[in-house]
C-alpha positions in Angstrom: -6.8 -4.4 -39.3 -8.2 -7.5 -37.5 -8.6 -7.9 -33.7 -6.0 -10.6 -33.5 -3.5 -7.9 -35.4 -4.8 -4.9 -32.9 -4.2 -7.8 -29.8 -0.5 -8.7 -30.9 0.5 -5.2 -31.8 -0.7 -4.5 -28.1 0.8 -7.0 -26.3 4.2 -6.1 -28.3 4.0 -2.7 -26.9 2.6 -3.8 -23.2 5.8 -6.3 -23.4 8.1 -3.3 -24.3 6.6 -1.0 -22.0 7.0 -3.5 -18.8 10.4 -4.0 -19.8 11.6 -0.5 -20.1 9.9 0.1 -16.7 11.9 -2.5 -15.3 14.9 -1.2 -16.5 13.9 2.5 -15.7 13.4 1.5 -12.0 16.3 -0.3 -11.8 18.9 2.3 -12.8 16.9 4.7 -10.9 17.6 2.8 -7.6 21.1 2.1 -8.5 21.7 5.5 -8.9 20.3 6.3 -5.7 22.2 4.1 -3.9 25.8 4.5 -3.2 26.6 0.5 -2.4 24.7 -0.6 -5.4 26.5 2.3 -7.4 29.5 0.5 -6.9 28.2 -2.8 -7.4 27.1 -1.5 -11.0 30.5 -0.5 -12.1 32.3 -3.6 -11.1 30.1 -5.5 -13.1 30.9 -3.5 -15.9 34.5 -4.1 -15.3 34.4 -7.5 -15.4 32.4 -7.2 -18.6 34.8 -5.1 -20.5 37.7 -7.0 -19.3 35.9 -10.4 -20.6 35.7 -8.6 -24.0 39.1 -7.2 -23.7 40.3 -10.8 -23.0 38.2 -12.1 -26.2 39.7 -9.0 -28.4 43.6 -9.8 -27.3 43.1 -13.5 -27.2 43.9 -13.6 -23.6 42.9 -17.3 -22.8 43.5 -17.5 -19.2 42.1 -14.4 -18.3 39.2 -14.9 -20.5 38.7 -18.7 -18.9 39.0 -16.8 -15.3 36.4 -14.0 -16.1 34.2 -16.9 -17.8 34.1 -18.6 -13.8 33.6 -15.0 -12.3 30.5 -14.4 -14.7 29.1 -18.1 -14.0 28.9 -17.6 -10.4 28.4 -14.2 -10.0 24.7 -13.9 -9.8 24.5 -16.4 -7.4 27.3 -14.7 -4.9 25.5 -11.3 -5.3 22.0 -13.2 -4.6 24.0 -14.0 -1.3 25.9 -11.5 -0.2 23.7 -8.5 -1.2 20.0 -9.9 0.1 19.3 -7.0 2.3 19.7 -4.7 -0.7 17.7 -6.9 -3.1 15.0 -7.2 0.1 14.9 -3.4 0.0 14.7 -3.1 -3.9 11.5 -5.4 -3.6 10.0 -3.6 -0.6 10.3 0.0 -2.0 8.8 -1.3 -5.3 5.8 -2.5 -3.4 5.5 0.4 -1.0 6.4 3.0 -3.7 4.1 5.6 -4.9 2.9 2.9 -7.7 0.5 1.1 -5.0 -0.3 4.3 -3.2 1.4 6.3 -0.5 1.0 6.9 3.0 -0.6 9.4 4.7 -0.5 12.6 3.1 -0.3 15.6 5.5 -2.4 18.7 5.4 -1.1 22.2 5.5 -2.1 22.4 9.2 -0.7 19.1 10.2 3.0 19.1 8.0 3.0 23.1 10.1 2.4 21.4 13.3 5.2 18.4 12.5 7.9 21.1 11.3 6.9 23.1 14.5 7.4 20.7 16.9 10.6 19.2 15.4 12.1 22.8 15.3 11.1 23.4 18.7 13.1 20.5 19.7 16.2 21.0 17.5 16.1 24.8 18.8 16.7 23.4 22.5 19.0 20.3 21.6 21.6 22.6 19.6 21.4 25.4 22.4 22.1 22.7 24.8 24.2 20.4 22.7 21.9 17.3 22.6 23.1 15.0 20.3 19.7 13.7 18.1 18.8 12.0 14.6 15.3 12.3 13.4 14.0 10.8 10.4 10.8 11.7 8.6 9.5 8.7 6.4 8.0 9.8 2.9 7.0 7.7 -0.3 9.5 4.7 0.7 8.5 2.6 3.8 11.1 2.5 6.4 9.2 -0.7 8.1 12.6 -2.8 8.7 14.3 -0.2 10.7 11.0 0.4 12.5 10.5 -3.5 13.2 14.0 -3.7 15.3 13.5 -0.5 16.9 11.5 0.2 20.1 8.1 1.1 19.1 6.1 4.3 20.1 3.4 5.3 18.0 3.0 8.7 19.9 1.5 11.8 18.7 4.5 14.3 18.0 5.8 16.8 20.4 8.8 18.6 21.1 8.8 17.6 24.6 8.8 14.0 23.6 11.6 14.3 21.2 13.4 16.1 23.7 13.1 13.5 26.2 14.1 11.1 23.9 17.5 12.3 23.0 18.3 13.9 26.5 21.5 12.4 27.9 21.3 9.1 29.6 18.1 7.8 28.3 18.5 4.4 26.6 17.0 5.5 23.1 19.8 8.4 23.2 22.0 6.8 20.5 19.5 5.5 18.3 17.3 7.5 15.6 13.7 8.4 15.8 11.4 7.8 12.9 8.3 9.8 12.1 5.6 8.6 9.9 2.9 10.9 9.2 2.2 13.2 12.2 3.2 10.5 14.7 6.4 9.2 15.9 6.6 5.5 15.4 9.8 4.6 17.2 12.8 5.3 18.9 16.2 4.0 19.0 16.2 2.8 15.4 19.4 1.6 13.5 20.2 3.1 10.4 22.8 2.2 7.6 25.9 4.4 7.4 26.9 5.8 4.6 29.9 4.6 2.4 30.2 7.6 0.5 34.0 8.0 0.3 33.7 12.0 0.0 32.3 12.8 3.2 34.4 14.5 5.5 36.2 12.1 8.5 35.3 14.7 10.7 31.7 13.8 10.7 30.6 11.4 13.4 28.1 8.1 13.0 25.0 10.3 13.3 25.8 12.5 10.2 26.9 9.3 8.3 23.8 7.5 9.3 21.5 10.2 8.2 23.2 10.3 4.8 22.9 6.3 4.5 19.2 6.8 5.2 18.9 9.9 2.6 21.0 7.6 0.1 19.0 4.4 0.4 15.1 5.9 0.5 13.5 9.0 -0.2 13.5 9.9 4.2 14.4 13.3 5.4 17.0 12.8 8.3 17.8 15.9 10.8 20.8 15.7 12.8 21.9 17.6 15.9 25.7 17.2 16.5 26.4 16.6 20.3 30.0 18.0 20.0 29.4 21.5 18.3 25.5 21.8 18.5 25.5 22.4 14.6 22.1 21.4 12.8 22.4 19.4 9.2 19.6 17.9 7.1 20.7 14.9 4.6 17.8 15.0 1.8 17.4 13.8 -1.5 21.1 11.9 -1.2 22.9 14.7 -0.1 24.0 16.1 3.7 23.5 20.1 4.3 25.9 20.4 6.9 25.7 23.2 9.9 22.5 25.1 8.5 20.8 28.0 10.8 17.7 27.1 12.4 15.5 29.3 9.9 17.0 27.5 6.9 16.7 24.0 8.3 12.8 25.0 9.0 12.6 26.2 5.1 14.0 22.9 4.0 11.6 20.7 5.9 8.6 22.9 4.6 9.7 22.4 0.8 10.7 19.0 1.3 7.6 17.7 2.9 5.4 19.8 0.5 3.6 17.2 -1.5 4.3 17.0 -5.6 0.7 18.2 -6.7 0.5 20.8 -3.8 3.8 22.3 -5.3 2.1 22.1 -8.8 -1.1 23.8 -7.8 1.2 26.4 -5.8 2.6 27.2 -8.8 0.0 27.5 -11.0 -2.2 29.7 -8.7 1.0 31.9 -8.2 1.4 32.1 -12.4 -2.2 33.2 -12.1 -1.9 35.6 -9.6 0.8 37.0 -11.3 -1.4 37.0 -15.0 -4.0 38.9 -12.7 -1.5 41.3 -11.5 -0.2 42.1 -15.0 -4.1 42.4 -16.3 -4.4 44.9 -13.5 -1.5 47.1 -14.1 -2.5 46.7 -17.9 -5.8 48.4 -16.9 -4.5 51.0 -14.7 -2.3 52.1 -17.2 -5.2 52.1 -20.1 -7.0 54.7 -17.4 
């Protein structure tokens, strides 16, 4: 096999690999975004209607759908420009090109401790709050339009931000790493039709940011004092403080660390089995 043939094979494999990566990323983002899922379903319905019109010889319907398909891409670009921008930003700031600061065990414990201290106080005093923790996908578009703080995280600062009559009370706090980046951030609200109508704007915003990114959103209800966490496109409603703390610790744990922890637990288990076997032999 000549170098030219090897090069041709390599370019074809690379070409197919890049195409599959693009398709995978698009489908993954569509799956994680409720609005894009609805758009994708609408496009599928239009395509199926077009095929059905050709099969049944429905000329009028077919002609109308041809115009829709012809102008649909331009309309989608104009109407859904923010979503397209988010996709491109997430692609550039995802794990493919590096992630944000990875917290050490001590830093992660401090973040969880300070957040839960403030959440406990706000739960007890019925103070509404929305705290968002950035993970791999950047939330810079929401930070840019908010009030910048860039302060070390502390329960006292979080409580003061959400204290009633504070100008920043109604917005969300966004945490990057172990620092509070901004307050008063406006987040997208979820359009998921399965959400209970009893839930207010804070809960819908918490679920909305969890649907459009991999962020963690902690919500405290002003009316009931209940604590909820939106994570991985789901809203975990009315959690106990201990459940909320454990969920935060698990959600903030890096994937690599989880792997090594699992591996060390397996090794520890094997060592215990070996020691038990030796004891039985003795």
